[in-house]
C-alpha positions in Angstrom: -159.8 67.6 86.1 -160.5 65.1 88.5 -163.4 64.0 88.2 -165.4 62.9 92.1 -168.9 61.6 92.2 -170.6 58.5 90.2 -169.2 57.9 87.2 -169.0 56.2 83.9 -166.3 55.4 81.9 -166.5 54.0 78.1 -163.5 53.0 75.9 -164.4 51.1 72.3 -161.7 48.8 69.7 -164.1 47.8 66.5 -160.5 46.7 65.1 -160.7 44.2 68.0 -164.2 43.9 69.0 -163.5 45.7 72.3 -166.2 47.3 74.3 -165.6 48.6 77.9 -168.8 50.3 80.5 -167.8 51.3 83.9 -170.4 53.1 85.5 -169.6 53.9 89.9 -167.7 56.1 92.1 -165.2 57.7 91.0 -162.0 56.1 92.7 -164.2 52.4 92.1 -163.9 52.9 88.3 -160.4 55.1 88.3 -158.9 51.5 90.2 -160.8 49.5 87.9 -159.7 50.9 84.2 -155.6 50.9 85.8 -156.1 47.1 86.5 -157.4 46.9 82.7 -154.8 49.5 81.0 -156.5 51.7 79.8 -155.4 54.0 81.5 -154.4 55.8 78.0 -157.4 54.9 76.6 -161.2 55.6 76.7 -163.8 58.9 78.6 -165.2 59.1 81.6 -167.7 61.3 82.8 -169.5 62.2 85.3 -173.6 60.4 86.1 -176.7 63.4 86.6 -174.6 66.4 85.7 -174.7 68.6 82.2 -170.2 68.2 82.6 -168.8 68.2 79.2 -166.3 64.3 79.4 -162.5 63.9 80.3 -161.4 62.3 77.6 -158.7 60.4 77.2 -158.2 59.3 73.7 -156.0 62.2 72.1 -159.1 64.1 71.1 -158.7 67.4 72.0 -162.2 68.2 74.2 -164.0 71.0 73.2 -163.8 74.3 76.0 -163.9 73.9 79.3 -166.8 76.0 81.0 -166.5 79.2 82.8 -166.6 77.5 86.3 -166.1 73.5 87.0 -169.6 72.7 87.5 -168.3 69.3 89.3 -166.9 71.1 92.8 -169.4 73.5 93.2 -172.9 70.1 91.9 -174.2 69.1 95.8 -173.6 66.5 96.9 -177.2 64.3 97.0 -179.0 66.5 94.0 -181.6 64.8 92.1 -179.4 64.2 88.8 -180.6 66.3 85.3 -181.6 63.0 83.2 -183.6 60.8 85.3 -186.5 61.4 82.9 -190.7 61.9 84.0 -191.7 60.9 87.3 -193.6 57.8 87.7 -196.6 56.7 87.4 -197.9 53.8 89.4 -201.3 53.6 87.9 -200.2 53.0 84.0 -198.8 49.8 85.6 -201.3 46.9 84.6 -201.6 44.9 87.7 -202.1 40.8 86.9 -203.0 39.1 89.8 -203.2 34.9 89.8 -202.8 31.8 91.9 -199.6 31.2 92.5 -198.5 28.2 90.3 -202.1 28.8 87.8 -200.0 30.8 85.1 -199.8 28.8 81.6 -196.6 29.4 80.2 -196.9 27.3 76.7 -200.7 28.9 77.1 -199.0 32.6 77.0 -196.4 31.1 74.2 -199.0 30.4 71.8 -201.3 34.0 72.3 -197.7 35.3 70.9 -197.6 33.0 68.2 -194.9 31.1 69.8 -194.1 27.8 68.9 -191.5 25.3 70.2 -188.6 24.5 67.9 -189.1 21.1 66.0 -186.1 18.7 65.8 -185.6 18.0 62.1 -185.9 14.3 60.9 -181.7 13.5 60.1 -183.0 12.3 56.5 -184.3 16.1 56.4 -180.9 17.2 57.1 -179.0 15.1 55.1 -181.3 15.8 51.6 -181.2 19.7 52.9 -177.0 19.4 52.8 -177.1 17.1 49.4 -178.6 20.3 47.9 -175.9 23.1 49.0 -173.7 24.3 47.4 -170.1 22.8 48.2 -168.9 25.8 50.8 -165.4 27.1 50.5 -163.0 25.8 53.6 -162.3 27.1 56.3 -159.3 29.3 56.8 -157.8 29.1 60.3 -154.3 27.8 60.8 -155.8 26.0 63.8 -158.4 24.5 61.7 -156.9 20.7 61.1 -159.9 20.0 58.8 -161.1 23.4 56.9 -163.7 21.0 54.1 -164.8 18.9 57.3 -165.2 21.5 59.5 -166.3 24.0 56.3 -169.6 20.5 56.5 -170.2 21.1 60.2 -170.9 24.5 60.1 -173.3 24.2 57.6 -175.1 22.2 59.5 -175.1 23.4 62.0 -176.3 26.7 60.7 -179.2 24.8 59.4 -180.2 23.8 62.7 -179.9 26.9 64.7 -181.8 29.0 61.6 -184.5 27.1 60.4 -185.2 24.9 63.1 -184.3 27.5 66.2 -182.2 24.2 67.8 -179.1 25.0 69.7 -176.9 21.6 69.3 -177.1 18.3 67.0 -176.1 14.7 69.0 -173.2 13.1 68.3 -175.0 10.6 66.6 -177.3 12.3 64.2 -174.2 15.0 63.7 -173.2 10.9 62.2 -175.9 9.9 60.9 -176.8 13.5 59.1 -173.1 13.7 57.7 -170.5 11.3 58.2 -169.5 11.2 54.9 -168.7 14.9 54.7 -167.0 15.3 57.7 -164.4 13.2 56.2 -166.5 10.0 56.8 -164.8 10.8 60.8 -167.7 7.7 63.2 -167.9 7.0 66.9 -164.5 7.6 68.6 -163.1 9.7 65.7 -165.6 12.1 65.1 -166.3 12.7 69.1 -162.5 13.2 69.5 -162.6 15.6 66.7 -165.6 17.7 67.4 -163.7 17.7 71.1 -160.9 18.8 69.3 -163.4 21.9 68.2 -165.0 22.1 71.4 -161.0 22.8 73.3 -161.1 25.2 70.0 -163.6 27.5 71.0 -165.7 26.6 68.4 -168.2 24.4 69.4 -169.8 23.9 72.9 -170.4 21.2 74.9 -174.2 20.3 75.8 -175.1 17.5 78.7 -177.7 15.6 78.2 -178.5 12.1 80.1 -176.7 10.3 78.6 -176.2 11.6 75.5 -173.8 14.5 74.6 -174.9 17.6 72.4 -172.7 20.0 70.2 -174.0 23.5 68.8 -171.8 25.9 67.3 -169.8 29.3 69.1 -171.7 32.4 67.2 -167.7 33.8 66.1 -166.7 30.5 64.8 -171.0 30.0 63.0 -170.5 33.2 62.0 -166.6 32.9 60.0 -165.2 34.5 61.9 -162.4 32.2 62.9 
């Protein structure tokens, strides 16, 4: 049965960490699904009508209604899942002169504090107190043990201090010995190789370069 009107297409694969969601006019969605090569997986269903989904994943669908609701549904009819009518009177109105919003005061009122950059000596001591991590697994790892220590260091600054990146100089000062005694250009070239492999992100700040972990690498997925 060919769908018409606005539809929603969904395909999810936990095994490959893929989650596809498309919404729009039926022919447009169908073209995108074809471009992605997903014709034989996932499922499509109309938006805002009480009908069953058209399943293309090999799962036997439930018995269809006696009457084709899709063909008989009037165009432009109000969808059935719009929810209650909005009540503007329940939305608080806040007016202030342009430029008068004190963001810091609002953040303080919410209990949000600015991240404090950790002291390199403190980070060094925390690393020394850690148990030796397991070497990183994977054929793309040039120095599995050094990479494991770098991941522990960046995990510390992200999780404990809310900092997203460390300067090359700070990484060298804190963990050079644990990173295979890499210093200066040697360290920067190694960090650049991890960036090229998608394990690190590079942050440019003025005349300095910072390095942060990509989420997947930080979780040990690669």
